C-alpha positions in Angstrom: 26.6 52.1 13.0 25.7 48.6 13.9 27.1 47.3 10.1 30.6 49.0 10.8 31.1 47.4 14.5 29.9 43.8 12.9 32.2 44.3 9.9 35.0 45.1 12.1 34.4 42.1 14.5 34.2 40.1 11.2 37.7 41.4 9.8 39.1 41.2 13.4 38.1 37.7 14.7 38.5 36.2 11.0 42.0 34.4 10.4 43.4 35.1 7.0 45.4 31.8 5.8 48.0 31.8 3.7 51.1 30.2 2.3 54.3 30.2 3.6 57.8 30.1 1.9 61.0 30.3 3.7 63.7 31.4 3.4 62.9 35.1 3.8 66.3 36.0 2.2 67.6 33.6 -0.7 71.4 32.5 -0.7 72.5 31.8 -4.7 74.9 29.2 -4.5 77.2 28.6 -7.9 76.6 25.2 -9.7 78.6 26.2 -12.3 80.7 29.5 -13.9 77.3 30.9 -15.3 74.6 29.3 -13.4 73.2 29.7 -9.7 70.9 28.1 -7.8 68.6 28.3 -4.5 66.4 26.2 -2.4 62.8 27.5 -1.4 60.8 25.6 1.0 56.7 26.1 0.7 54.0 24.9 3.0 50.7 24.8 2.4 47.9 26.8 4.8 45.1 27.2 2.3 42.3 24.5 1.9 41.2 26.0 -1.4 44.2 26.3 -3.2 46.3 22.9 -4.5 48.7 24.5 -7.1 51.3 27.6 -6.9 53.4 29.3 -9.2 56.7 30.7 -9.2 58.4 34.0 -10.9 61.1 36.2 -10.4 61.3 39.8 -10.5 63.3 42.8 -10.6 63.7 45.7 -8.1 61.4 47.3 -10.4 58.9 44.5 -10.6 59.9 43.5 -14.4 59.7 39.6 -14.9 63.2 37.9 -15.0 63.9 34.4 -16.9 64.8 31.2 -14.5 64.8 27.9 -14.6 63.1 25.0 -12.5 61.1 21.6 -12.5 58.4 23.3 -11.2 57.3 26.6 -12.5 53.8 25.6 -11.5 53.6 23.1 -9.2 50.6 21.0 -6.9 51.1 21.1 -3.1 47.8 19.7 -1.0 47.1 21.3 1.6 49.2 21.2 5.1 51.6 19.3 2.7 55.6 20.6 2.3 57.6 20.9 -0.6 61.4 21.6 -1.5 61.8 23.8 -4.6 65.2 24.3 -6.3 65.2 27.4 -8.9 68.3 28.1 -11.0 69.3 31.5 -12.8 72.0 32.7 -15.0 75.0 35.2 -13.6 74.0 37.3 -15.9 70.0 37.5 -14.5 71.6 37.4 -11.2 72.8 41.0 -11.3 69.2 41.9 -11.9 67.7 39.9 -9.6 65.8 40.9 -6.5 62.7 39.0 -6.0 61.5 35.6 -5.5 57.9 34.6 -5.8 55.1 32.2 -5.1 51.6 33.0 -6.1 48.5 30.8 -5.5 46.8 29.5 -8.1 43.1 28.9 -8.2 40.0 27.4 -9.8 37.5 29.8 -11.5 34.4 30.1 -8.9 31.6 32.1 -8.0 32.1 34.4 -5.0 35.3 36.2 -3.6 38.5 34.5 -3.5 41.8 35.9 -2.5 45.1 35.1 -4.3 47.9 35.0 -2.2 51.7 36.1 -2.9 54.9 36.0 -0.9 58.1 36.9 -1.9 61.8 36.3 -0.9 64.5 38.7 -1.7 67.8 37.7 -2.7 71.0 38.6 -0.6 73.6 40.5 -2.5 
């Protein structure tokens, strides 16, 4: 019983830090007749993570192609970064989520990767 109370107290008083990504709902802006862009803003609130990877998914969580100068990018602790992402018009019809995932170094012990997704406004 003491173990359960101790475990519950540790979970309650410990804080889980993750990275932040805005906006929650992405707006696509046409660049050409066939290319659209959106911008995400990132903040790294994790001391144990320096690299993040972007990905795009449809409604069934199947990966979709996209273009960016920074598919995997470095973001030091408590620093911000703005990243532009480009999509073809044919992909935009299927696109539902744009996500960022923390990339962890191999280490001993338990580590937690975080993924944050924004939904595309239709």
